[in-house]
Backbone as CSV, one residue per row, in Angstrom:
resi,resn,N_x,N_y,N_z,CA_x,CA_y,CA_z,C_x,C_y,C_z
1,MET,50.918,-179.147,43.534,50.100,-180.198,44.104,50.292,-180.204,45.612
2,SER,49.196,-180.288,46.320,49.278,-180.277,47.778,49.749,-181.636,48.297
3,THR,50.186,-181.649,49.535,50.616,-182.878,50.178,49.456,-183.870,50.240
4,LYS,48.283,-183.367,50.533,47.093,-184.222,50.599,46.843,-184.886,49.254
5,ASP,46.894,-184.124,48.181,46.655,-184.666,46.846,47.712,-185.701,46.463
6,ALA,48.954,-185.411,46.784,50.042,-186.344,46.480,49.851,-187.650,47.250
7,TYR,49.485,-187.536,48.506,49.248,-188.718,49.326,48.085,-189.541,48.762
8,LYS,47.018,-188.867,48.395,45.836,-189.544,47.840,46.209,-190.264,46.553
9,GLN,46.964,-189.629,45.696,47.381,-190.254,44.439,48.261,-191.473,44.690
10,LYS,49.111,-191.390,45.695,49.990,-192.518,46.028,49.160,-193.727,46.437
11,ILE,48.204,-193.524,47.331,47.367,-194.630,47.794,46.510,-195.162,46.640
12,GLU,45.993,-194.280,45.814,45.187,-194.720,44.667,46.008,-195.587,43.716
13,ALA,47.260,-195.232,43.495,48.134,-196.028,42.630,48.391,-197.403,43.237
14,GLU,48.584,-197.429,44.538,48.805,-198.703,45.210,47.535,-199.560,45.194
15,LEU,46.384,-198.914,45.276,45.124,-199.642,45.188,44.953,-200.296,43.811
16,GLU,45.449,-199.632,42.781,45.383,-200.213,41.442,46.157,-201.527,41.376
17,LEU,47.296,-201.592,42.072,48.071,-202.836,42.112,47.304,-203.939,42.832
18,VAL,46.670,-203.575,43.930,45.861,-204.558,44.658,44.720,-205.045,43.770
19,LYS,44.111,-204.127,43.038,43.014,-204.500,42.139,43.508,-205.486,41.084
20,ALA,44.714,-205.283,40.585,45.274,-206.202,39.594,45.453,-207.599,40.198
21,HIS,45.958,-207.666,41.425,46.103,-208.952,42.111,44.735,-209.600,42.327
22,LEU,43.783,-208.797,42.671,42.426,-209.288,42.891,41.841,-209.841,41.595
23,ASP,42.078,-209.170,40.498,41.588,-209.643,39.201,42.207,-211.000,38.837
24,VAL,43.496,-211.173,39.155,44.163,-212.459,38.908,43.511,-213.545,39.759
25,LEU,43.262,-213.233,41.012,42.632,-214.200,41.905,41.237,-214.575,41.394
26,LYS,40.487,-213.602,40.916,39.158,-213.873,40.371,39.243,-214.762,39.133
27,ALA,40.233,-214.517,38.287,40.412,-215.337,37.087,40.747,-216.776,37.467
28,LYS,41.609,-216.942,38.458,41.948,-218.291,38.911,40.727,-218.984,39.500
29,ALA,39.912,-218.229,40.193,38.718,-218.809,40.805,37.764,-219.342,39.740
30,LYS,37.679,-218.652,38.612,36.770,-219.085,37.540,37.150,-220.445,36.975
31,SER,38.439,-220.743,36.963,38.879,-221.998,36.378,39.138,-223.083,37.431
32,ALA,38.817,-222.801,38.666,39.085,-223.736,39.754,37.929,-224.725,39.932
33,THR,38.210,-225.751,40.691,37.163,-226.710,41.040,36.161,-226.032,41.969
34,ALA,35.047,-226.686,42.189,33.995,-226.108,43.037,34.511,-225.814,44.446
35,ASP,35.243,-226.760,45.033,35.776,-226.545,46.382,36.760,-225.383,46.413
36,MET,37.584,-225.321,45.382,38.554,-224.230,45.314,37.844,-222.895,45.132
37,ARG,36.776,-222.860,44.324,36.043,-221.612,44.108,35.477,-221.086,45.418
38,ILE,35.008,-221.973,46.264,34.474,-221.552,47.570,35.578,-220.899,48.395
39,SER,36.732,-221.521,48.424,37.850,-220.962,49.183,38.345,-219.657,48.574
40,TYR,38.440,-219.628,47.252,38.834,-218.398,46.580,37.841,-217.282,46.902
41,SER,36.562,-217.608,46.906,35.557,-216.567,47.142,35.727,-215.932,48.515
42,LYS,36.160,-216.708,49.490,36.414,-216.155,50.824,37.575,-215.165,50.773
43,GLU,38.636,-215.537,50.064,39.788,-214.646,49.922,39.381,-213.373,49.184
44,ILE,38.645,-213.553,48.107,38.206,-212.412,47.296,37.333,-211.480,48.118
45,GLU,36.413,-212.039,48.886,35.518,-211.215,49.708,36.294,-210.402,50.737
46,THR,37.270,-211.020,51.371,38.080,-210.314,52.367,38.824,-209.149,51.726
47,ILE,39.432,-209.406,50.585,40.182,-208.349,49.908,39.242,-207.244,49.442
48,GLU,38.109,-207.617,48.851,37.161,-206.605,48.378,36.629,-205.749,49.521
49,ASN,36.360,-206.357,50.667,35.877,-205.585,51.816,36.930,-204.587,52.292
50,ASN,38.163,-205.045,52.405,39.245,-204.148,52.834,39.503,-203.068,51.789
51,TYR,39.417,-203.433,50.540,39.601,-202.486,49.443,38.541,-201.387,49.517
52,ALA,37.295,-201.792,49.748,36.196,-200.819,49.836,36.388,-199.859,51.007
53,ILE,36.906,-200.365,52.109,37.155,-199.513,53.277,38.189,-198.440,52.934
54,VAL,39.264,-198.844,52.277,40.303,-197.880,51.910,39.746,-196.859,50.922
55,GLN,38.953,-197.310,49.952,38.362,-196.378,48.993,37.437,-195.383,49.690
56,LEU,36.657,-195.846,50.642,35.763,-194.963,51.393,36.562,-193.907,52.147
57,LYS,37.622,-194.334,52.781,38.454,-193.393,53.534,39.143,-192.395,52.600
58,LEU,39.526,-192.842,51.410,40.112,-191.917,50.436,39.084,-190.909,49.960
59,SER,37.843,-191.348,49.839,36.770,-190.432,49.459,36.593,-189.362,50.534
60,GLU,36.629,-189.775,51.789,36.535,-188.829,52.904,37.719,-187.867,52.865
61,LEU,38.884,-188.389,52.545,40.081,-187.562,52.449,39.912,-186.494,51.371
62,GLY,39.354,-186.885,50.243,39.148,-185.942,49.154,38.238,-184.793,49.540
63,LYS,37.306,-185.047,50.443,36.354,-184.028,50.879,36.907,-183.168,52.017
64,ALA,37.947,-183.665,52.672,38.508,-182.950,53.821,39.311,-181.741,53.355
65,GLY,39.263,-180.716,54.137,40.054,-179.528,53.839,41.537,-179.793,54.021
66,GLU,42.334,-178.917,53.448,43.783,-179.097,53.497,44.301,-179.177,54.933
67,GLY,43.731,-178.414,55.814,44.205,-178.424,57.198,43.644,-179.554,58.035
68,ALA,42.581,-180.198,57.574,41.898,-181.209,58.383,42.209,-182.641,57.959
69,TRP,42.973,-182.823,56.932,43.160,-184.174,56.407,44.128,-185.015,57.206
70,GLU,44.999,-184.386,57.952,46.009,-185.134,58.710,45.389,-186.150,59.666
71,HIS,44.245,-185.811,60.282,43.638,-186.774,61.215,43.072,-187.982,60.476
72,LEU,42.737,-187.839,59.202,42.257,-188.970,58.410,43.413,-189.862,57.950
73,LYS,44.577,-189.289,57.862,45.730,-190.013,57.350,46.010,-191.277,58.169
74,LYS,45.920,-191.182,59.475,46.196,-192.348,60.326,45.182,-193.464,60.059
75,ASP,43.917,-193.113,59.934,42.885,-194.102,59.596,43.177,-194.775,58.267
76,ILE,43.532,-193.970,57.289,43.828,-194.510,55.968,45.048,-195.423,56.040
77,GLU,46.068,-194.994,56.745,47.283,-195.799,56.889,46.972,-197.154,57.521
78,ASN,46.177,-197.148,58.580,45.819,-198.409,59.237,45.055,-199.326,58.290
79,SER,44.063,-198.783,57.604,43.269,-199.577,56.668,44.126,-200.065,55.508
80,TRP,44.954,-199.180,54.994,45.809,-199.543,53.871,46.808,-200.620,54.267
81,ASN,47.424,-200.485,55.441,48.392,-201.484,55.898,47.748,-202.854,56.040
82,SER,46.526,-202.886,56.520,45.800,-204.142,56.648,45.548,-204.763,55.275
83,LEU,45.079,-203.963,54.350,44.807,-204.447,52.993,46.102,-204.895,52.320
84,ARG,47.135,-204.098,52.423,48.411,-204.421,51.778,48.983,-205.726,52.329
85,ALA,48.940,-205.896,53.640,49.466,-207.115,54.248,48.697,-208.335,53.755
86,TYR,47.400,-208.214,53.668,46.598,-209.335,53.196,46.848,-209.592,51.719
87,ALA,46.921,-208.551,50.930,47.135,-208.705,49.490,48.491,-209.339,49.200
88,LYS,49.499,-209.016,50.004,50.824,-209.612,49.808,50.803,-211.106,50.082
89,LYS,49.865,-211.547,50.897,49.770,-212.957,51.249,48.950,-213.759,50.245
90,ILE,48.435,-213.128,49.210,47.569,-213.834,48.265,48.218,-215.115,47.750
91,PRO,49.460,-215.086,47.250,50.035,-216.357,46.779,50.114,-217.406,47.888
92,ASP,50.468,-216.988,49.108,50.519,-217.928,50.226,49.125,-218.463,50.531
93,ASN,48.140,-217.575,50.499,46.771,-218.000,50.774,46.295,-219.003,49.731
94,ILE,46.644,-218.785,48.471,46.259,-219.715,47.411,46.895,-221.070,47.657
95,ASN,48.163,-221.079,48.028,48.834,-222.348,48.305,48.209,-223.058,49.493
96,GLU,47.814,-222.295,50.500,47.144,-222.891,51.661,45.782,-223.474,51.265
97,ILE,45.071,-222.787,50.415,43.785,-223.297,49.941,44.007,-224.643,49.258
98,LYS,45.010,-224.698,48.392,45.281,-225.930,47.657,45.660,-227.059,48.612
99,LYS,46.462,-226.768,49.626,46.863,-227.795,50.597,45.652,-228.296,51.374
100,ASP,44.797,-227.376,51.792,43.622,-227.757,52.574,42.670,-228.655,51.802
101,LEU,42.653,-228.518,50.496,41.697,-229.278,49.693,42.246,-230.616,49.214
102,LYS,43.505,-230.875,49.468,44.086,-232.161,49.036,43.743,-233.275,49.985
């Protein structure tokens, strides 16, 4: 397995974890009050947008040749770090949503 393939698989596995967190957030949004659903939808939209960016960059990586993928790696890292940081804050964001609505 090439370094590029291993790197791509690593990011894809991490994206699966983010997707699981996103699914939990969506489930909570379904059972929330109307005001909470609006706030949840903002969180969900932000995560989905960042998720889509990382997936797009991974798609570009898959098409890149073995020698040319290194320049894409930095872009992917930046996008992934942004998504990961936001996804880690999901529980905090949910608590903030609840505080704001009280």
